[in-house]
PDB file with one MODEL, atoms N, CA, C and O in Angstrom:
MODEL        1
ATOM      1  N   UNK A   1       4.086  10.320   2.337  1.00  0.00           N
ATOM      2  CA  UNK A   1       3.695  10.833   1.155  1.00  0.00           C
ATOM      3  C   UNK A   1       3.336   9.529  -0.127  1.00  0.00           C
ATOM      4  O   UNK A   1       2.291   9.091  -0.608  1.00  0.00           O
ATOM      5  N   UNK A   2       4.634   9.266  -0.311  1.00  0.00           N
ATOM      6  CA  UNK A   2       4.183   7.778  -1.292  1.00  0.00           C
ATOM      7  C   UNK A   2       3.357   7.074  -1.256  1.00  0.00           C
ATOM      8  O   UNK A   2       2.608   6.634  -2.128  1.00  0.00           O
ATOM      9  N   UNK A   3       3.489   6.820   0.411  1.00  0.00           N
ATOM     10  CA  UNK A   3       3.438   5.210   0.905  1.00  0.00           C
ATOM     11  C   UNK A   3       1.282   5.469   0.415  1.00  0.00           C
ATOM     12  O   UNK A   3       0.664   4.510  -0.048  1.00  0.00           O
ATOM     13  N   UNK A   4       0.785   6.437   0.586  1.00  0.00           N
ATOM     14  CA  UNK A   4      -0.179   6.658   0.864  1.00  0.00           C
ATOM     15  C   UNK A   4      -1.381   6.204  -0.681  1.00  0.00           C
ATOM     16  O   UNK A   4      -2.516   5.807  -0.944  1.00  0.00           O
ATOM     17  N   UNK A   5       0.656   6.875  -1.654  1.00  0.00           N
ATOM     18  CA  UNK A   5      -1.208   6.783  -3.380  1.00  0.00           C
ATOM     19  C   UNK A   5      -0.293   4.941  -3.524  1.00  0.00           C
ATOM     20  O   UNK A   5      -0.330   4.505  -4.675  1.00  0.00           O
ATOM     21  N   UNK A   6       0.408   4.025  -2.504  1.00  0.00           N
ATOM     22  CA  UNK A   6       0.572   2.830  -3.003  1.00  0.00           C
ATOM     23  C   UNK A   6      -0.491   2.400  -1.826  1.00  0.00           C
ATOM     24  O   UNK A   6      -1.076   2.875  -0.852  1.00  0.00           O
ATOM     25  N   UNK A   7      -0.282   0.623  -2.912  1.00  0.00           N
ATOM     26  CA  UNK A   7      -1.471  -0.084  -2.323  1.00  0.00           C
ATOM     27  C   UNK A   7      -0.788  -1.184  -1.641  1.00  0.00           C
ATOM     28  O   UNK A   7       0.383  -0.821  -1.536  1.00  0.00           O
ATOM     29  N   UNK A   8      -0.938  -2.423  -1.092  1.00  0.00           N
ATOM     30  CA  UNK A   8      -0.484  -4.440  -1.079  1.00  0.00           C
ATOM     31  C   UNK A   8      -1.484  -4.543  -1.756  1.00  0.00           C
ATOM     32  O   UNK A   8      -2.635  -4.108  -1.730  1.00  0.00           O
ATOM     33  N   UNK A   9      -0.960  -5.103  -2.295  1.00  0.00           N
ATOM     34  CA  UNK A   9      -1.962  -6.416  -3.731  1.00  0.00           C
ATOM     35  C   UNK A   9      -1.751  -7.844  -2.191  1.00  0.00           C
ATOM     36  O   UNK A   9      -0.775  -8.477  -1.790  1.00  0.00           O
ATOM     37  N   UNK A  10      -2.767  -7.816  -1.897  1.00  0.00           N
ATOM     38  CA  UNK A  10      -3.182  -9.531  -1.536  1.00  0.00           C
ATOM     39  C   UNK A  10      -3.479 -10.496  -2.524  1.00  0.00           C
ATOM     40  O   UNK A  10      -4.384 -10.096  -3.256  1.00  0.00           O
ATOM     41  N   UNK A  11      -3.200 -11.231  -2.718  1.00  0.00           N
ATOM     42  CA  UNK A  11      -3.609 -13.096  -3.284  1.00  0.00           C
ATOM     43  C   UNK A  11      -4.954 -13.835  -2.860  1.00  0.00           C
ATOM     44  O   UNK A  11      -5.302 -14.170  -1.728  1.00  0.00           O
ATOM     45  N   UNK A  12      -5.392 -13.943  -3.660  1.00  0.00           N
ATOM     46  CA  UNK A  12      -6.199 -14.774  -3.649  1.00  0.00           C
ATOM     47  C   UNK A  12      -5.782 -15.931  -2.638  1.00  0.00           C
ATOM     48  O   UNK A  12      -6.609 -16.426  -1.873  1.00  0.00           O
ATOM     49  N   UNK A  13      -4.753 -16.241  -2.671  1.00  0.00           N
ATOM     50  CA  UNK A  13      -4.069 -17.369  -1.421  1.00  0.00           C
ATOM     51  C   UNK A  13      -4.422 -16.292  -0.044  1.00  0.00           C
ATOM     52  O   UNK A  13      -5.349 -16.471   0.746  1.00  0.00           O
ATOM     53  N   UNK A  14      -3.837 -15.621  -0.020  1.00  0.00           N
ATOM     54  CA  UNK A  14      -3.697 -15.214   1.231  1.00  0.00           C
ATOM     55  C   UNK A  14      -4.587 -14.367   1.984  1.00  0.00           C
ATOM     56  O   UNK A  14      -4.296 -14.200   3.168  1.00  0.00           O
ATOM     57  N   UNK A  15      -5.986 -13.593   1.361  1.00  0.00           N
ATOM     58  CA  UNK A  15      -6.907 -13.247   1.512  1.00  0.00           C
ATOM     59  C   UNK A  15      -7.495 -14.313   1.889  1.00  0.00           C
ATOM     60  O   UNK A  15      -8.001 -14.153   3.000  1.00  0.00           O
ATOM     61  N   UNK A  16      -7.738 -15.850   1.241  1.00  0.00           N
ATOM     62  CA  UNK A  16      -8.338 -17.401   1.493  1.00  0.00           C
ATOM     63  C   UNK A  16      -8.475 -17.460   2.423  1.00  0.00           C
ATOM     64  O   UNK A  16      -9.417 -17.189   3.168  1.00  0.00           O
ATOM     65  N   UNK A  17      -6.726 -18.157   2.653  1.00  0.00           N
ATOM     66  CA  UNK A  17      -5.898 -18.675   4.107  1.00  0.00           C
ATOM     67  C   UNK A  17      -6.522 -17.174   5.568  1.00  0.00           C
ATOM     68  O   UNK A  17      -6.218 -17.304   6.754  1.00  0.00           O
ATOM     69  N   UNK A  18      -6.701 -16.912   5.456  1.00  0.00           N
ATOM     70  CA  UNK A  18      -6.773 -15.349   5.993  1.00  0.00           C
ATOM     71  C   UNK A  18      -8.895 -15.844   6.590  1.00  0.00           C
ATOM     72  O   UNK A  18      -9.172 -16.562   7.551  1.00  0.00           O
ATOM     73  N   UNK A  19      -9.659 -15.348   5.893  1.00  0.00           N
ATOM     74  CA  UNK A  19     -10.675 -16.667   6.094  1.00  0.00           C
ATOM     75  C   UNK A  19     -11.123 -17.539   6.327  1.00  0.00           C
ATOM     76  O   UNK A  19     -12.063 -17.832   7.066  1.00  0.00           O
ATOM     77  N   UNK A  20     -10.199 -18.321   5.425  1.00  0.00           N
ATOM     78  CA  UNK A  20     -10.446 -20.149   6.172  1.00  0.00           C
ATOM     79  C   UNK A  20     -10.232 -20.128   7.567  1.00  0.00           C
ATOM     80  O   UNK A  20     -10.905 -20.735   8.400  1.00  0.00           O
ATOM     81  N   UNK A  21      -8.933 -19.150   7.849  1.00  0.00           N
ATOM     82  CA  UNK A  21      -8.692 -19.302   9.545  1.00  0.00           C
ATOM     83  C   UNK A  21     -10.106 -19.151  10.245  1.00  0.00           C
ATOM     84  O   UNK A  21     -10.849 -19.874  10.909  1.00  0.00           O
ATOM     85  N   UNK A  22     -10.106 -18.011   9.826  1.00  0.00           N
ATOM     86  CA  UNK A  22     -10.976 -16.658  10.207  1.00  0.00           C
ATOM     87  C   UNK A  22     -11.976 -17.699  11.075  1.00  0.00           C
ATOM     88  O   UNK A  22     -11.909 -17.981  12.271  1.00  0.00           O
ATOM     89  N   UNK A  23     -13.194 -18.303   9.766  1.00  0.00           N
ATOM     90  CA  UNK A  23     -14.274 -18.969   9.871  1.00  0.00           C
ATOM     91  C   UNK A  23     -13.865 -20.438  11.000  1.00  0.00           C
ATOM     92  O   UNK A  23     -14.728 -20.791  11.804  1.00  0.00           O
ATOM     93  N   UNK A  24     -12.873 -20.985  10.954  1.00  0.00           N
ATOM     94  CA  UNK A  24     -12.105 -22.042  12.317  1.00  0.00           C
ATOM     95  C   UNK A  24     -12.759 -20.868  13.362  1.00  0.00           C
ATOM     96  O   UNK A  24     -13.986 -20.810  13.444  1.00  0.00           O
ATOM     97  N   UNK A  25     -11.910 -19.923  14.170  1.00  0.00           N
ATOM     98  CA  UNK A  25     -11.680 -19.855  15.168  1.00  0.00           C
ATOM     99  C   UNK A  25     -13.288 -20.140  15.276  1.00  0.00           C
ATOM    100  O   UNK A  25     -13.718 -21.163  15.809  1.00  0.00           O
ATOM    101  N   UNK A  26     -14.308 -18.918  14.599  1.00  0.00           N
ATOM    102  CA  UNK A  26     -15.690 -18.782  14.381  1.00  0.00           C
ATOM    103  C   UNK A  26     -16.666 -19.882  15.043  1.00  0.00           C
ATOM    104  O   UNK A  26     -17.471 -19.873  15.975  1.00  0.00           O
ATOM    105  N   UNK A  27     -16.197 -20.851  14.093  1.00  0.00           N
ATOM    106  CA  UNK A  27     -16.409 -22.026  14.712  1.00  0.00           C
ATOM    107  C   UNK A  27     -16.813 -22.697  15.527  1.00  0.00           C
ATOM    108  O   UNK A  27     -17.722 -23.521  15.635  1.00  0.00           O
ATOM    109  N   UNK A  28     -15.736 -22.114  16.391  1.00  0.00           N
ATOM    110  CA  UNK A  28     -15.286 -22.540  17.604  1.00  0.00           C
ATOM    111  C   UNK A  28     -15.814 -22.284  18.515  1.00  0.00           C
ATOM    112  O   UNK A  28     -16.127 -23.056  19.422  1.00  0.00           O
ATOM    113  N   UNK A  29     -16.053 -20.891  18.421  1.00  0.00           N
ATOM    114  CA  UNK A  29     -17.977 -20.134  19.457  1.00  0.00           C
ATOM    115  C   UNK A  29     -16.781 -18.975  19.335  1.00  0.00           C
ATOM    116  O   UNK A  29     -16.877 -18.513  20.472  1.00  0.00           O
ATOM    117  N   UNK A  30     -15.559 -18.087  18.605  1.00  0.00           N
ATOM    118  CA  UNK A  30     -15.753 -17.587  18.773  1.00  0.00           C
ATOM    119  C   UNK A  30     -15.315 -16.706  17.540  1.00  0.00           C
ATOM    120  O   UNK A  30     -14.350 -16.996  16.832  1.00  0.00           O
ATOM    121  N   UNK A  31     -16.069 -15.670  17.365  1.00  0.00           N
ATOM    122  CA  UNK A  31     -16.901 -14.874  16.542  1.00  0.00           C
ATOM    123  C   UNK A  31     -16.016 -13.398  16.443  1.00  0.00           C
ATOM    124  O   UNK A  31     -15.443 -12.905  15.470  1.00  0.00           O
ATOM    125  N   UNK A  32     -16.134 -12.942  17.740  1.00  0.00           N
ATOM    126  CA  UNK A  32     -15.007 -11.579  17.981  1.00  0.00           C
ATOM    127  C   UNK A  32     -13.715 -11.852  18.349  1.00  0.00           C
ATOM    128  O   UNK A  32     -12.955 -10.915  18.108  1.00  0.00           O
ATOM    129  N   UNK A  33     -13.142 -12.932  18.913  1.00  0.00           N
ATOM    130  CA  UNK A  33     -11.795 -13.147  18.544  1.00  0.00           C
ATOM    131  C   UNK A  33     -11.551 -13.510  17.024  1.00  0.00           C
ATOM    132  O   UNK A  33     -10.353 -13.397  16.768  1.00  0.00           O
ATOM    133  N   UNK A  34     -12.218 -13.866  16.055  1.00  0.00           N
ATOM    134  CA  UNK A  34     -11.564 -14.257  14.965  1.00  0.00           C
ATOM    135  C   UNK A  34     -12.315 -12.911  13.544  1.00  0.00           C
ATOM    136  O   UNK A  34     -11.787 -12.938  12.433  1.00  0.00           O
ATOM    137  N   UNK A  35     -12.836 -12.459  13.663  1.00  0.00           N
ATOM    138  CA  UNK A  35     -12.636 -10.604  13.488  1.00  0.00           C
ATOM    139  C   UNK A  35     -11.749  -9.855  13.775  1.00  0.00           C
ATOM    140  O   UNK A  35     -11.471  -9.148  12.806  1.00  0.00           O
ATOM    141  N   UNK A  36     -10.802  -9.529  15.139  1.00  0.00           N
ATOM    142  CA  UNK A  36      -9.890  -9.244  15.543  1.00  0.00           C
ATOM    143  C   UNK A  36      -8.420 -10.217  14.549  1.00  0.00           C
ATOM    144  O   UNK A  36      -7.439  -9.755  13.968  1.00  0.00           O
ATOM    145  N   UNK A  37      -8.703 -11.098  14.661  1.00  0.00           N
ATOM    146  CA  UNK A  37      -7.375 -12.189  14.528  1.00  0.00           C
ATOM    147  C   UNK A  37      -8.014 -11.457  11.985  1.00  0.00           C
ATOM    148  O   UNK A  37      -7.339 -11.249  10.976  1.00  0.00           O
ATOM    149  N   UNK A  38      -8.565 -11.440  12.102  1.00  0.00           N
ATOM    150  CA  UNK A  38      -8.142 -10.778  10.606  1.00  0.00           C
ATOM    151  C   UNK A  38      -7.928  -9.785  10.758  1.00  0.00           C
ATOM    152  O   UNK A  38      -6.722  -9.552  10.675  1.00  0.00           O
ATOM    153  N   UNK A  39      -8.711  -8.711  11.027  1.00  0.00           N
ATOM    154  CA  UNK A  39      -7.907  -7.745  11.411  1.00  0.00           C
ATOM    155  C   UNK A  39      -6.857  -7.021  12.236  1.00  0.00           C
ATOM    156  O   UNK A  39      -6.829  -5.858  12.640  1.00  0.00           O
ATOM    157  N   UNK A  40      -6.334  -7.635  12.320  1.00  0.00           N
ATOM    158  CA  UNK A  40      -4.320  -7.585  12.826  1.00  0.00           C
ATOM    159  C   UNK A  40      -3.974  -8.551  11.687  1.00  0.00           C
ATOM    160  O   UNK A  40      -2.748  -8.652  11.650  1.00  0.00           O
ATOM    161  N   UNK A  41      -4.248  -8.903  11.244  1.00  0.00           N
ATOM    162  CA  UNK A  41      -3.373  -9.911   9.995  1.00  0.00           C
ATOM    163  C   UNK A  41      -3.683  -8.890   8.883  1.00  0.00           C
ATOM    164  O   UNK A  41      -2.997  -8.962   7.863  1.00  0.00           O
ATOM    165  N   UNK A  42      -4.646  -7.942   8.969  1.00  0.00           N
ATOM    166  CA  UNK A  42      -4.271  -7.297   7.576  1.00  0.00           C
ATOM    167  C   UNK A  42      -3.556  -5.871   7.781  1.00  0.00           C
ATOM    168  O   UNK A  42      -2.702  -5.454   6.998  1.00  0.00           O
ATOM    169  N   UNK A  43      -3.987  -5.181   8.895  1.00  0.00           N
ATOM    170  CA  UNK A  43      -3.229  -4.231   9.641  1.00  0.00           C
ATOM    171  C   UNK A  43      -1.652  -4.810   8.998  1.00  0.00           C
ATOM    172  O   UNK A  43      -0.760  -4.323   8.304  1.00  0.00           O
ATOM    173  N   UNK A  44      -1.845  -5.781   9.500  1.00  0.00           N
ATOM    174  CA  UNK A  44      -0.025  -6.744   9.701  1.00  0.00           C
ATOM    175  C   UNK A  44       0.609  -6.145   8.231  1.00  0.00           C
ATOM    176  O   UNK A  44       1.367  -5.176   8.181  1.00  0.00           O
ATOM    177  N   UNK A  45       0.132  -6.938   7.021  1.00  0.00           N
ATOM    178  CA  UNK A  45       0.021  -6.206   6.185  1.00  0.00           C
ATOM    179  C   UNK A  45       0.452  -5.118   5.129  1.00  0.00           C
ATOM    180  O   UNK A  45       1.309  -5.003   4.253  1.00  0.00           O
ATOM    181  N   UNK A  46      -0.684  -4.305   5.713  1.00  0.00           N
ATOM    182  CA  UNK A  46      -0.498  -2.619   5.051  1.00  0.00           C
ATOM    183  C   UNK A  46       0.467  -2.050   5.909  1.00  0.00           C
ATOM    184  O   UNK A  46       0.711  -0.843   5.905  1.00  0.00           O
ATOM    185  N   UNK A  47       1.157  -3.057   6.818  1.00  0.00           N
ATOM    186  CA  UNK A  47       2.625  -2.005   7.606  1.00  0.00           C
ATOM    187  C   UNK A  47       3.608  -2.002   6.477  1.00  0.00           C
ATOM    188  O   UNK A  47       4.439  -1.103   6.606  1.00  0.00           O
ATOM    189  N   UNK A  48       3.724  -2.562   5.666  1.00  0.00           N
ATOM    190  CA  UNK A  48       4.664  -3.122   4.937  1.00  0.00           C
ATOM    191  C   UNK A  48       4.839  -2.165   3.802  1.00  0.00           C
ATOM    192  O   UNK A  48       5.854  -1.806   3.205  1.00  0.00           O
ATOM    193  N   UNK A  49       3.744  -1.890   3.682  1.00  0.00           N
ATOM    194  CA  UNK A  49       3.786  -0.456   2.853  1.00  0.00           C
ATOM    195  C   UNK A  49       4.961   0.965   2.518  1.00  0.00           C
ATOM    196  O   UNK A  49       5.089   1.750   1.579  1.00  0.00           O
ATOM    197  N   UNK A  50       5.763   0.732   4.012  1.00  0.00           N
ATOM    198  CA  UNK A  50       6.978   1.518   4.122  1.00  0.00           C
ATOM    199  C   UNK A  50       8.261   1.185   2.953  1.00  0.00           C
ATOM    200  O   UNK A  50       8.946   2.014   2.353  1.00  0.00           O
ATOM    201  N   UNK A  51       8.318  -0.421   2.865  1.00  0.00           N
ATOM    202  CA  UNK A  51       8.839  -1.113   1.884  1.00  0.00           C
ATOM    203  C   UNK A  51       8.242  -1.753   0.653  1.00  0.00           C
ATOM    204  O   UNK A  51       8.122  -2.978   0.644  1.00  0.00           O
ATOM    205  N   UNK A  52       7.844  -1.016  -0.419  1.00  0.00           N
ATOM    206  CA  UNK A  52       7.396  -1.362  -1.134  1.00  0.00           C
ATOM    207  C   UNK A  52       8.028  -2.206  -2.310  1.00  0.00           C
ATOM    208  O   UNK A  52       7.398  -2.945  -3.067  1.00  0.00           O
ATOM    209  N   UNK A  53       9.459  -1.951  -2.328  1.00  0.00           N
ATOM    210  CA  UNK A  53      10.376  -3.181  -3.042  1.00  0.00           C
ATOM    211  C   UNK A  53      10.594  -3.560  -2.395  1.00  0.00           C
ATOM    212  O   UNK A  53      11.745  -3.870  -2.702  1.00  0.00           O
ATOM    213  N   UNK A  54      10.373  -4.080  -1.058  1.00  0.00           N
ATOM    214  CA  UNK A  54      10.907  -5.872  -1.082  1.00  0.00           C
ATOM    215  C   UNK A  54       9.497  -6.514  -1.209  1.00  0.00           C
ATOM    216  O   UNK A  54       9.314  -7.260  -2.172  1.00  0.00           O
ATOM    217  N   UNK A  55       8.314  -6.262  -0.184  1.00  0.00           N
ATOM    218  CA  UNK A  55       7.472  -6.917   0.003  1.00  0.00           C
ATOM    219  C   UNK A  55       6.365  -6.297  -1.188  1.00  0.00           C
ATOM    220  O   UNK A  55       5.734  -5.361  -0.696  1.00  0.00           O
ATOM    221  N   UNK A  56       6.032  -6.531  -2.392  1.00  0.00           N
ATOM    222  CA  UNK A  56       5.194  -5.670  -2.867  1.00  0.00           C
ATOM    223  C   UNK A  56       3.690  -7.052  -2.504  1.00  0.00           C
ATOM    224  O   UNK A  56       2.631  -6.524  -2.166  1.00  0.00           O
ATOM    225  N   UNK A  57       3.685  -7.992  -2.555  1.00  0.00           N
ATOM    226  CA  UNK A  57       2.442  -9.108  -2.543  1.00  0.00           C
ATOM    227  C   UNK A  57       2.370  -9.603  -0.818  1.00  0.00           C
ATOM    228  O   UNK A  57       3.314  -9.681  -0.031  1.00  0.00           O
ATOM    229  N   UNK A  58       0.911  -9.892  -0.575  1.00  0.00           N
ATOM    230  CA  UNK A  58       1.065 -10.765   0.530  1.00  0.00           C
ATOM    231  C   UNK A  58       0.103 -11.658  -0.013  1.00  0.00           C
ATOM    232  O   UNK A  58      -0.188 -12.692   0.589  1.00  0.00           O
TER     233      UNK A  58
ENDMDL
END
């Protein structure tokens, strides 16, 4: 229940890094893979919600 009210705080550096890598993958001709990559990293980051005291920032 508490996890629903909490939120991962993504740093600008983290979101920029994910976007830069996704852009690189797209430039190499794999736009679908690029979207999947970014989605999986964000999903992975959100999976830390059960541990808010240990991993508050991504």
